[in-house]
C-alpha positions, 0 to 999 in steps of 0.5 A: 165615072172612073175609079182610081186604083186605090178605090179599085183596091179598096173595092176588091178588098170589100168583095173578097171580104164579103165572099170569103170573110178574109179581113179587108185590110189584109187584102193588099196589092201584093197578095196572090188570090190563091197562094196568100188569100187561099181563094178557090176558083168558085169564090174567084168567079163570084168575086169577078162577077161582083167586081164586074157589077161594082166597077162596070167592066167586063172581065172575060173568063179567059182573062180571069186565069191571068189575075194571079195577084190583087194588083193584076186585078186592079190593073185589069179593072183600071184598064178596062174602065177606060176602054 
């Protein structure tokens, strides 16, 4: 079952909250993982692994560095689940 972009955004917000304690309602599509949410590379990898499990997609390590904003991650997961 494919997730909608809204469901992906909500799911990512939950994962960020679980990993960092940042309130899920502050994790919006326009936020930068590093600049706005202050997520370090180790936490980011944990979020990526958890997102792969939650959304049943594969996010290659080389792709992670391109996921600058929450919207980047939403778009990537949305595209990956259709593949």
